[in-house]
BAMI-988620 format. One line per field, with one value per residue (C-alpha): residue number from 1; y, x negated, z. Coordinates in steps of 0.2 Angstrom, whole numbers. Layout:
<nodes>
pos NUM, ...
c2 Y, ...
c1 X, ...
c3 Z, ...
</nodes>
This chain:
<nodes>
pos 1, 2, 3, 4, 5, 6, 7, 8, 9, 10, 11, 12, 13, 14, 15, 16, 17, 18, 19, 20, 21, 22, 23, 24, 25, 26, 27, 28, 29, 30, 31, 32, 33, 34, 35, 36, 37, 38, 39, 40, 41, 42, 43, 44, 45, 46, 47, 48, 49, 50, 51, 52, 53, 54, 55, 56, 57, 58, 59, 60, 61, 62, 63, 64, 65, 66, 67, 68, 69, 70, 71, 72, 73, 74, 75, 76, 77, 78, 79, 80, 81, 82, 83, 84, 85, 86, 87, 88, 89, 90, 91, 92, 93, 94, 95, 96, 97, 98, 99, 100, 101, 102, 103, 104, 105, 106, 107, 108, 109, 110, 111, 112, 113, 114, 115, 116, 117, 118, 119, 120, 121, 122, 123, 124, 125, 126, 127, 128, 129, 130, 131, 132, 133, 134, 135, 136, 137, 138, 139, 140, 141, 142, 143, 144, 145, 146, 147, 148, 149, 150, 151, 152, 153, 154, 155, 156, 157, 158, 159, 160, 161, 162, 163, 164, 165, 166, 167, 168, 169, 170, 171, 172, 173, 174, 175, 176, 177, 178, 179, 180, 181, 182, 183, 184, 185, 186, 187, 188, 189, 190, 191, 192, 193, 194, 195, 196, 197, 198, 199, 200, 201, 202, 203, 204, 205, 206, 207, 208, 209, 210, 211, 212, 213, 214, 215, 216, 217, 218, 219, 220, 221, 222, 223, 224, 225, 226, 227, 228, 229, 230, 231, 232, 233, 234, 235, 236, 237, 238, 239, 240, 241, 242, 243, 244, 245, 246, 247, 248, 249, 250, 251, 252, 253, 254, 255, 256, 257, 258, 259, 260, 261, 262, 263, 264, 265, 266, 267, 268, 269, 270, 271, 272, 273, 274, 275, 276, 277, 278, 279, 280, 281, 282, 283, 284, 285, 286, 287, 288, 289, 290, 291, 292, 293, 294, 295, 296, 297, 298, 299, 300, 301, 302, 303, 304, 305, 306, 307, 308, 309, 310, 311, 312, 313, 314, 315, 316, 317, 318, 319, 320, 321, 322, 323, 324, 325, 326, 327, 328, 329, 330, 331, 332, 333, 334, 335, 336, 337, 338, 339, 340, 341, 342, 343, 344, 345, 346, 347, 348, 349, 350, 351, 352, 353, 354, 355, 356, 357, 358, 359, 360, 361, 362, 363, 364, 365, 366, 367, 368, 369, 370, 371, 372, 373, 374, 375, 376, 377, 378, 379, 380, 381, 382, 383, 384, 385, 386, 387, 388, 389, 390, 391, 392, 393, 394, 395, 396, 397, 398, 399, 400, 401, 402, 403, 404, 405, 406, 407, 408, 409, 410, 411, 412, 413, 414, 415, 416, 417, 418, 419, 420, 421, 422, 423, 424, 425, 426, 427, 428, 429, 430, 431, 432, 433, 434, 435, 436, 437, 438, 439, 440, 441, 442, 443, 444, 445, 446, 447, 448, 449, 450, 451, 452, 453, 454, 455, 456, 457, 458, 459, 460, 461, 462, 463, 464, 465, 466, 467, 468, 469, 470, 471, 472, 473, 474, 475, 476, 477, 478, 479, 480, 481, 482, 483, 484, 485, 486, 487, 488, 489, 490, 491, 492, 493, 494, 495, 496, 497, 498, 499, 500, 501, 502, 503, 504, 505, 506, 507, 508, 509, 510, 511, 512, 513, 514, 515, 516, 517, 518, 519, 520, 521, 522, 523, 524, 525, 526, 527, 528, 529, 530, 531, 532, 533, 534, 535, 536, 537, 538, 539, 540, 541, 542, 543, 544, 545, 546, 547, 548, 549, 550, 551, 552, 553, 554, 555, 556, 557, 558, 559, 560, 561, 562, 563, 564, 565, 566, 567, 568, 569, 570, 571, 572, 573, 574, 575, 576, 577, 578, 579, 580, 581, 582, 583, 584, 585, 586, 587, 588, 589, 590, 591, 592, 593, 594, 595, 596, 597, 598, 599, 600, 601, 602, 603, 604, 605, 606, 607, 608, 609, 610, 611, 612, 613, 614, 615, 616, 617, 618, 619, 620, 621
c2 0, 12, 11, 17, 33, 51, 51, 68, 59, 51, 67, 75, 61, 62, 81, 77, 65, 78, 91, 78, 74, 93, 94, 104, 94, 106, 108, 89, 87, 98, 88, 71, 77, 82, 66, 56, 66, 62, 43, 39, 20, 21, 18, 25, 44, 40, 31, 46, 57, 46, 48, 67, 67, 56, 67, 83, 74, 73, 55, 54, 60, 48, 33, 38, 39, 22, 14, 21, 15, -3, -4, 0, -13, -27, -26, -25, -39, -49, -49, -47, -28, -25, -36, -25, -9, -16, -21, -4, 4, -8, -3, 16, 12, 4, 19, 31, 23, 23, 41, 48, 56, 53, 38, 48, 66, 67, 58, 71, 86, 80, 75, 91, 93, 102, 96, 111, 101, 83, 69, 57, 54, 62, 48, 52, 42, 43, 28, 16, 5, 20, 28, 13, 11, 29, 36, 53, 60, 49, 56, 52, 54, 55, 57, 62, 59, 68, 78, 88, 99, 92, 86, 70, 81, 91, 75, 68, 84, 84, 66, 69, 84, 74, 61, 73, 81, 64, 57, 72, 64, 75, 68, 77, 75, 77, 79, 78, 84, 80, 84, 86, 103, 117, 126, 112, 115, 133, 132, 121, 133, 147, 137, 133, 151, 156, 143, 149, 167, 162, 154, 169, 182, 172, 172, 190, 193, 204, 197, 187, 169, 163, 176, 169, 151, 156, 164, 149, 138, 149, 149, 130, 124, 138, 143, 160, 170, 188, 202, 205, 187, 190, 206, 196, 184, 197, 201, 184, 183, 182, 183, 201, 196, 184, 183, 192, 185, 171, 171, 152, 145, 131, 119, 116, 98, 101, 115, 105, 90, 102, 109, 91, 95, 77, 68, 61, 74, 71, 72, 89, 99, 99, 118, 121, 109, 118, 135, 128, 121, 138, 150, 140, 147, 145, 159, 165, 164, 179, 185, 185, 194, 208, 211, 210, 211, 220, 223, 205, 202, 208, 198, 182, 185, 187, 172, 161, 168, 169, 158, 165, 167, 185, 183, 171, 182, 197, 188, 181, 198, 205, 190, 192, 210, 210, 192, 187, 170, 160, 162, 147, 136, 142, 132, 145, 142, 153, 157, 163, 181, 180, 168, 182, 198, 207, 222, 224, 240, 232, 246, 261, 263, 272, 262, 245, 251, 255, 238, 228, 237, 234, 216, 210, 222, 220, 211, 202, 185, 170, 162, 179, 179, 161, 165, 179, 175, 183, 182, 181, 175, 163, 160, 142, 142, 128, 131, 128, 115, 128, 136, 119, 114, 102, 85, 82, 99, 95, 79, 87, 100, 87, 77, 92, 95, 77, 78, 95, 86, 70, 80, 97, 109, 110, 122, 137, 135, 153, 150, 146, 150, 137, 127, 133, 121, 106, 92, 78, 69, 73, 90, 81, 72, 89, 97, 83, 86, 105, 101, 90, 104, 116, 105, 94, 77, 62, 50, 63, 63, 45, 42, 52, 44, 27, 30, 36, 19, 8, -7, -4, 12, 23, 38, 43, 62, 78, 87, 89, 93, 111, 118, 133, 139, 150, 142, 155, 154, 151, 135, 129, 132, 124, 110, 95, 77, 63, 55, 40, 46, 35, 36, 19, 25, 35, 22, 13, 29, 36, 20, 21, 39, 36, 21, 32, 46, 37, 37, 56, 59, 69, 59, 41, 33, 17, 10, 3, -15, -7, 0, -9, -9, 3, -13, -16, 1, 5, 19, 15, 23, 23, 30, 36, 38, 55, 65, 83, 97, 100, 114, 128, 119, 121, 108, 103, 86, 82, 91, 75, 64, 66, 65, 49, 53, 44, 37, 26, 19, 3, 6, -11, -8, 8, 17, 36, 43, 62, 63, 60, 67, 69, 73, 81, 78, 59, 58, 48, 48, 41, 38, 28, 13, -2, -17, -28, -16, -15, -34, -36, -24, -33, -49, -43, -33, -16, 0, 16, 34, 52, 59, 76, 73, 90, 86, 67, 65, 55, 65, 52, 35, 20, 9, -9, -9, -27, -20, -1, -1, -3, -3, 10, 8, 2, 15, 8, 10
c1 0, -14, -20, -4, -5, -9, -27, -29, -28, -44, -53, -46, -51, -69, -69, -64, -78, -91, -83, -83, -102, -106, -97, -82, -69, -55, -57, -59, -43, -34, -40, -36, -18, -16, -23, -11, 4, -1, -4, 9, 5, -14, -20, -37, -33, -24, -39, -50, -38, -39, -58, -57, -45, -56, -71, -60, -56, -38, -36, -17, -16, -30, -20, -4, -14, -23, -7, 1, -15, -14, 4, 0, -14, -2, 6, -10, -23, -30, -48, -65, -65, -48, -53, -69, -59, -46, -59, -66, -49, -45, -62, -58, -40, -47, -59, -45, -34, -49, -53, -36, -30, -12, -10, -16, -14, 5, 4, -10, 0, 17, 10, 9, -7, 3, 19, 26, 42, 40, 49, 50, 59, 51, 46, 37, 21, 26, 38, 46, 30, 19, 32, 34, 15, 13, 15, 12, -5, -10, -18, -13, -24, -14, -21, -10, -20, -11, -1, 8, 21, 19, 36, 30, 19, 34, 44, 31, 30, 49, 49, 36, 45, 61, 51, 44, 61, 69, 56, 47, 31, 17, 7, -7, -8, -23, -17, -29, -22, -30, -25, -35, -27, -31, -15, -5, -16, -14, 5, 6, -4, 8, 23, 13, 9, 27, 33, 22, 27, 45, 42, 33, 46, 61, 54, 52, 69, 61, 70, 86, 80, 92, 84, 67, 73, 82, 66, 56, 69, 68, 50, 49, 63, 68, 60, 68, 71, 77, 64, 65, 58, 43, 39, 37, 26, 14, 10, 3, -17, -26, -10, -13, -20, -15, -16, -5, 13, 13, 25, 28, 43, 52, 63, 81, 78, 61, 69, 83, 72, 60, 76, 82, 99, 101, 98, 113, 121, 119, 134, 138, 128, 141, 144, 125, 124, 137, 128, 112, 120, 128, 115, 98, 96, 102, 112, 108, 120, 131, 124, 106, 112, 120, 104, 92, 101, 118, 121, 123, 137, 151, 145, 144, 162, 168, 159, 166, 184, 185, 172, 175, 162, 161, 158, 144, 136, 137, 129, 115, 112, 109, 98, 87, 84, 81, 75, 57, 48, 42, 23, 19, 26, 13, -3, -17, -34, -45, -63, -78, -80, -98, -98, -93, -103, -98, -91, -106, -115, -133, -141, -132, -146, -162, -173, -165, -169, -187, -189, -182, -193, -208, -205, -197, -203, -216, -231, -222, -229, -220, -217, -209, -197, -192, -183, -173, -154, -143, -125, -113, -95, -94, -76, -70, -57, -55, -66, -60, -70, -79, -86, -93, -111, -114, -116, -134, -138, -126, -134, -152, -146, -139, -155, -165, -156, -159, -177, -178, -172, -183, -199, -199, -212, -226, -222, -234, -246, -243, -224, -218, -200, -186, -182, -167, -167, -155, -168, -155, -146, -128, -130, -130, -113, -106, -111, -103, -87, -88, -91, -76, -65, -70, -66, -81, -74, -74, -83, -97, -99, -97, -110, -123, -120, -121, -137, -145, -139, -147, -156, -173, -177, -181, -173, -176, -173, -179, -177, -193, -196, -198, -215, -215, -208, -196, -188, -186, -172, -186, -191, -173, -170, -187, -185, -196, -197, -188, -199, -197, -196, -197, -181, -181, -188, -172, -159, -157, -151, -142, -131, -127, -122, -112, -103, -98, -92, -84, -67, -68, -72, -58, -60, -59, -76, -82, -93, -109, -115, -127, -114, -108, -92, -91, -91, -109, -115, -122, -131, -149, -162, -181, -192, -209, -224, -230, -239, -246, -239, -251, -243, -253, -269, -282, -279, -298, -295, -284, -294, -304, -289, -278, -260, -250, -239, -222, -226, -240, -228, -219, -200, -198, -211, -204, -188, -186, -172, -169, -152, -157, -154, -170, -171, -188, -188, -187, -195, -180, -173, -156, -149, -136, -141, -134, -137, -145, -159, -163, -162, -175, -187, -185, -189, -205, -220, -213, -218, -208, -216, -212, -219, -219, -212, -218, -236, -234, -244, -241, -236, -233, -240, -231, -220, -215, -197, -194, -196, -192, -176, -160, -142, -131, -114, -105, -98, -80, -81
c3 0, 4, -14, -21, -11, -18, -24, -15, 1, -1, -6, 10, 21, 14, 17, 34, 36, 31, 43, 57, 54, 55, 72, 65, 73, 72, 53, 51, 60, 48, 33, 41, 45, 27, 21, 33, 26, 8, 12, 26, 23, 25, 43, 39, 41, 58, 64, 59, 69, 84, 83, 82, 97, 107, 104, 109, 125, 121, 125, 126, 108, 103, 110, 100, 83, 87, 90, 74, 64, 72, 68, 49, 49, 54, 37, 28, 23, 36, 30, 39, 36, 44, 59, 61, 61, 72, 85, 84, 87, 102, 110, 108, 114, 130, 133, 130, 143, 156, 152, 151, 167, 163, 174, 190, 186, 189, 205, 211, 205, 212, 229, 240, 250, 264, 271, 281, 285, 290, 280, 294, 310, 325, 337, 354, 358, 376, 374, 386, 388, 392, 403, 414, 416, 422, 440, 448, 445, 430, 415, 397, 382, 365, 347, 332, 316, 302, 314, 299, 306, 323, 325, 333, 345, 350, 352, 364, 374, 376, 381, 394, 401, 402, 412, 424, 427, 430, 441, 448, 444, 437, 422, 415, 396, 385, 366, 351, 335, 318, 300, 284, 280, 292, 288, 297, 312, 311, 310, 325, 335, 330, 338, 353, 355, 352, 365, 378, 374, 375, 392, 399, 393, 398, 416, 415, 407, 394, 379, 378, 377, 364, 351, 354, 352, 336, 329, 333, 324, 309, 307, 310, 299, 286, 270, 271, 286, 292, 290, 309, 312, 300, 310, 326, 316, 311, 329, 332, 333, 317, 307, 300, 283, 269, 250, 238, 235, 223, 208, 205, 196, 204, 195, 202, 206, 214, 224, 230, 235, 245, 254, 258, 249, 242, 259, 269, 281, 299, 310, 318, 305, 291, 292, 291, 276, 267, 270, 264, 248, 245, 249, 251, 268, 286, 293, 311, 326, 327, 343, 335, 320, 330, 339, 325, 308, 311, 293, 289, 302, 291, 276, 286, 292, 275, 269, 283, 282, 263, 255, 238, 224, 227, 246, 242, 229, 240, 254, 242, 236, 253, 258, 242, 246, 265, 270, 268, 264, 279, 277, 287, 273, 261, 260, 259, 251, 261, 256, 265, 262, 263, 248, 236, 241, 225, 234, 246, 240, 240, 230, 237, 250, 242, 254, 247, 230, 234, 243, 228, 215, 226, 230, 213, 201, 187, 194, 208, 213, 206, 224, 229, 214, 216, 232, 224, 222, 209, 215, 201, 199, 185, 178, 181, 167, 155, 139, 122, 112, 102, 118, 124, 121, 107, 114, 111, 119, 133, 137, 136, 149, 161, 159, 163, 180, 184, 180, 190, 206, 203, 196, 205, 201, 214, 228, 230, 245, 250, 251, 269, 268, 269, 254, 245, 230, 230, 232, 232, 219, 225, 217, 200, 204, 210, 194, 184, 193, 189, 171, 170, 178, 165, 150, 145, 139, 151, 139, 138, 156, 158, 145, 154, 171, 163, 155, 171, 179, 165, 171, 162, 173, 158, 150, 132, 132, 124, 141, 152, 171, 175, 169, 181, 198, 188, 172, 158, 145, 132, 142, 143, 124, 119, 106, 111, 104, 112, 126, 137, 156, 171, 182, 190, 206, 209, 203, 219, 227, 212, 210, 228, 228, 212, 219, 234, 223, 209, 217, 219, 201, 192, 176, 171, 173, 165, 179, 174, 180, 192, 203, 219, 229, 244, 256, 250, 256, 273, 282, 287, 299, 299, 313, 307, 318, 323, 309, 309, 299, 285, 276, 286, 284, 270, 256, 254, 260, 246, 232, 229, 228, 213, 215, 210, 196, 195, 178, 186, 199, 194, 196, 204, 217, 224, 229, 232, 242, 241, 251, 269, 286, 296, 315, 318, 337, 335, 317, 312, 294, 290, 272, 263, 252, 245, 255, 241, 239, 258, 259, 245, 253, 270, 262, 254, 261, 259, 268, 270, 269, 268, 252, 244, 227, 220, 223, 224, 240, 255, 271, 285, 289, 283, 293, 289, 282, 289, 307, 306, 295, 305, 299, 308, 300, 285, 273, 275, 294
</nodes>
């Protein structure tokens, strides 16, 4: 059937192939689509389109074109060429399913990070069994993991208060609250503060207690509340500032689900349920409204007496104009102000200008300039395909970062400040996560990670380790021939870290064979003997001993770990590693040292791995 199609289709497809080889994917897509429209029975243009979509990182669209092409192939000849093309399409289909985030992204988007209102029944931890085992003067320790809106916390406190009132037995309680979201803890602290404030003011008869309880109920359970309650909320400590109001559209079904409008109505709250369905808010008691919002009283009376569409509309209009959003229901992503010192007038001071010109001006020493940080805000928006680096340049750039960590430039002997460079391999994984978020295709990133985990311990790349303390744009853009670099020394640690981080990667990742399950990873510790600090001594002792380069070290005879925690007082280093690597080193005559990888010199004395390495804990604990 393909041979009976318009001959222009073949010309368009060949033109698309030329554009594809030149890296002009968008233009190639146009040619392939035109060819597919002229030859609807030919599976080849559809297969070409799937290849373009795959390279663009549009994996869901690639799956659609692959399935269409395979369906057309079923009606074609069953020869060896068709079988080869089908196998290639099935391979691409499997990779597209892995890389496509469609299977996990909806769940991640629809699952709230912050539950301002709980979705479970409040159950006290102070249950019958604990109540019977307690007597006067006892202390009870309770922990709430994932406290959320603290409804179980308040239920427990109420149960203990009822027990004390019934038995006159005083029980001291120590309650620990934990939650992954700080907004949940902050909201809970607001209610504890308001409850204490309500207790104190009720004793002093300063404010009617019913009004205070109404305020607490609104803040705890209502998305919208009278403006008078919001004014009270602003007087709480540390509640003065917040982000600008967010304009987010909410679908009707999602809105009703959040309000719980589709849940069964409990007995005794039928009127409140009707009000919530009609208005989307809960109306305050009449006594509270007279004291804090007198203008709404008449509108409430009209609504309860009449219940007409006009009464509902009039009350809704007033609520929209005068009520405010409950700010404790908003999940705030707060940043450290010191992380973005853009507004700080650094150079407004003449003395600061002179100091900068003297320290970092022309003729400044390299070790002085390498500690200078330029603070810039880089936009993290998604990049279009035309804005991305070409894949070879992208892979070279990532390889360069890897080599910079593994082969840092020697540190200047006159520099005694603290290290600011990220001398561990977790930085590369964090960088890969960022690149995925700004639009680089998942199969590019997956390919780079797989190459760094290959079993031969070598990397063929055009990238090079840094050639100076400060890397210039010329050094980065320099075109060099491909060279075989030794990376096997770092693969034990890198495969360990990648095995830990793989579940957190925001893209589908094809795990190489070198990775291990988290159950096979543990934290180990080594205590080294005392060794003197040599950074302030003359280096004459080492001048006659040339440094050992990593190329002269056989990868299977050494392992280098860059991510470790070192305690100076005890000279103990702890690190995460896969158990199979540690087990092999314990079975052989391996020693552990602290080395400087910028100069490739030994710093500490060696300790036998068999005797010195101890397992602290498993990763899954």
